[in-house]
N, C-alpha and C positions, 0 to 999 in steps of 0.2 A: 623189147627190153623189160625186165622185171627189176624196177628200181626200188631201193629201200634206204632206210636210214639206220645205221648200226653204230654200235660202239664196242670197244674192247677195253676192259678195265686196265688202268684208271683213265682212259682217254675220253674225250667228248664225242657226242654223236656226229657222224660223218656220212656223206653221200656214198652209197654203194649200189652195186648191181649183182643180183643173184644170177650166177652163172653155173648151173649145175650144182655141184657139191660145194662150190666156193662162192664167197662174197668178195667182189672185186672193189678196191678203192679207186674210184674213177679219177679223183683229183691226182693222186700219186701215180697211178698208172699213166695218165695223160702226160706226165713230165718225162716219160721215157720215149715218147713218140712225137713225131712232128705233128703240127696242127695246134688247135686251140688248147690252151690250158683250162681244164674244167674246174669248176668250183667245188668246195668241200661240203656244200649244203644244198638241199633239194630246192628250196625256194630260189636261191641264186641260179641253179640250173634252169628253172622255169623262166626266170627273168632273162636269161642269156639268149634265148630264142632258138629258132630252128637249126641254125648252123651248129650250135653247141649240142643240140639233141641228136643231130646226125653224127657228130664226131663221137659222142658217147656210144651210139649204136655201133659205129665202126669198131671202136675199142673193145666193146663187149664180144663182138663176133670174133675179133682177133684173139682175144684171151681165151674164149671158149674153144676155138680151133686148137689152141696150144695147151689146153688144160691137162690132157693126159701126160704130157711131158713136164708139167710143173711140179715142183716140190713145194707143197703149201707150207710146210714148216719153214722153209727158206723165205717164201713169199711173206709169211707172217712176220718174220724177223725184220724184213725190210718195210713192213707196213703196206704191202701191195695188195695182199689178198689173204683171206682166212677161211678155214673150214667153217661151213655154215653153223656147225654145232658149237663153235667157239665164241660166237658173237652174241651181243644182246640186241634184240630188235626193238626199234622205237617206232612210233607213228611215222609214216613216210614224210609227212610235213609235220615236224614235231611241235611247232607252234604256228598255226596259220595266222596270217596277218589280219584276217577278218573272220567274222562269224562263219560257221558252216551253214549254208542255206539248205533247208530241209523241206520235204513235201509231205503233207499229211494226206492220208486216205487216197493214195494214188493207185491202189489196186482195188477193183470192184468188190472182190470177195472180202477184202479187209474192211471196206466201208460197210458192207453187209453184216459182218460179224459184230460190228460196233453199232448196228442198227441205225446207220446213217445213209442218206441218199448218195448216189454217185455225184461227186461235185462237178458243177458245170465249168469251172475254171480251176487251175492249180491253187492249192492252199499252201501258202509258204509260212514258215517260221524259221528261227535261227537258233543255233547253239553257239555260245561264245568259245573263244580259243581255249579257255580254262577247262572245257569239258573234254578236250582231246587227250587220249592216252593211247599207248601202243600195245602191241601183242604181249600177252602174259602179264601186263600190268594189272594190278587189282582195281576193280570198280568199288569205290568206297560205298558202303551201305549207309544211307543217311538216317540213322536212328533218330526217332523223334519227329521226322519230317514227313515220312510216308510209310504206309503199309501195303502199297500197291506198286511195287518196283518191278517194271516190266521190260521185256526185251523186244527188239525189232531189227532183223537183219535187212540190210539195204545195199544196193549198188551205189558206189560213190563215183562221182565224175570230177576230174580235175581239169580246170580250164588251162589251156596253153596259150593260144592266141586270143587276146582280149578283143573286145568290140562292143558296139551298141547297135541296137536294131538289127540283130543278126537274122538272116533269112533262114527259115526252117530247113530248106533244101540244102544249105551249106553249113548248117549248125555243127555237125559232127567234125567239120574241118577245124573247129576251134577247141576241140578236146585234145588234151595232152595224154590223158590216160584214165584208167579206172582202178578203183580200189573197193574195199569192203568197209562199210560202217555198221555199227550196232548202235541204233538210237535208243539208248536206255532212258526209260520215262518213269517219272513219279506221277502215276495217274491221278491220285487225289489232289496233288498240286496242279497238275495240268488242267483239270476240269473244274477247279473251284471258281474260275471265271471263264469268260470267252477267249481270253488271251492264254496261249499255251506256253509262253516263254519260260516262266519260272519252273514249271514241272519238267521242262526239257533241258534245263540249264545248270543242273546241279554238277559240281566239280566231278570230273572223271566219268561222265555218262556219255561220252562219245568215243568209244574205242574205234581205231582206224588202222587199217593195214591188212596183211603184213607187208604188202608191196603195192606200188603203182605199176600196173601193166600198161605199156604205152598203146595208144589207140591203133597203131598199125597192126597189133597182134589180136585185136578184137574188132573185127569188121562190122559186126552187128550187135550193139549192146542190147538189142531186144531179143536176144537168143541165148540167154544165160539162166541157168537154174540157181535158185537161192535156197539154202537150208539153214536151220538153226537147231542146236540141241542144247539141252540143259542136263548136266550130269550124264551125258550119253544118250538121253531120251529125246527123240526128234519132236520138236514142237512146231517148226515151220518148214514147209516144202512148197516153194512157188517158182515162178518163172517170169522173167522180165517181159515176155510177150504179153503178159496180162496187165501191164501198166495201162492206166487210163490215159496218161499223158506220157508220150515217149521221151527219151532223152533229147532228141532234136527239138521236139515241141517245147519241152521245158526251157531249153537254152534260148529259143526264139522268144518265148513269152517273157522270160525273166530279163532278157536283155532289151526288151522294148522300152526305150527311153531311159535305160539304166546300164551304165557301162560295166561289163565283166572284165576282170583283169587276170593276168597270168597268176596261177596259184589259187584262184577262187575254187571252192569246193562245194559240190551240191550232192546231197544225199536224197535219193530219188523216191523214197517211200518203201513200205514194207508189204509183203503178202500177208494173207490170213494166218492165223495161228498164234497171235499174241496172247499173253496170259490174261489180259483183261477181257478177251472175247471168248474165253473157254468156259465150259460148264462142268464143274464149278470153276470160278476164276483161279488161276495159278499165278504166283509171283515169285520173284527171286528173293533169296535169303542168304545171309552170310554162310560161306562154305560151298555155295554152288559154283559150278564151272560152266561158262557159257561159250559155245563154239559157233560162230557165224561163218558161213562159207558161201562164196559166189564162184561158180563154175569158171575155170581158167584163170582165176586170181589167186585163190588159196583160202586157208582157214584162219580166222581171227579168234584166238582163244583168250579168254579173261576169267580169272576167279573173282568172286564177290567176297569182300572182306569188310 
């Protein structure tokens, strides 16, 4: 499934599924069929567990099989489905319950471009929920706070089955799905002390989306290409096979003695090509458009304003 959070003016954000050219409202569509009634919000679906996830997948398959015979204008009037170009896209988890957990320097080439050694263990930091924005939402340029405003395309992991002390061999069983993150960073704030939190936590600096692709559709998260462009010019081009610590290793390490819960999000690090590592350095400015893409998930586009 390709799950999203969407809205149609003047309505509020709702849980949807991207089915070809249509966005299906899972809550409303579930009311037409026998089985579980699905929630109208992504976090509630994550909380509902595997039976609800399977029912959502069944409904998506059913709707997709019937899509050619559907009149989307009539579906829209009923609130069941909309043409994808009619909706506003939001971050798939519009307001995470907890901070996004992020990894620093998790690609060897990225560590090298910053002139740092390969870390012996995962480097964790977090970005608070107030950083999360969705596709096409503007990244606020923090005038007076930074002159080194940087980009970082990253594969995002969404936990489905919680747990503690998760074994690496079974860690991917705990993944609900994958998304795209752009870890926007104010480098001068990030490196003014040894703690990165402030420089990573300015409002609107964690674009997320456009969808969550469920784990059953991505068998190997270490087999995905990542790219990022600024104003159409490619700045990053990497591959998750180059991660120092794999998704499974990250989940095992992070969950050691610390409980992960449904809806927890992990941003797994960025490949080389960040602005701070270029010669000469390059940074974002108002008017720029950043497009972060992860293979098989999609393009996350945001202007800087």
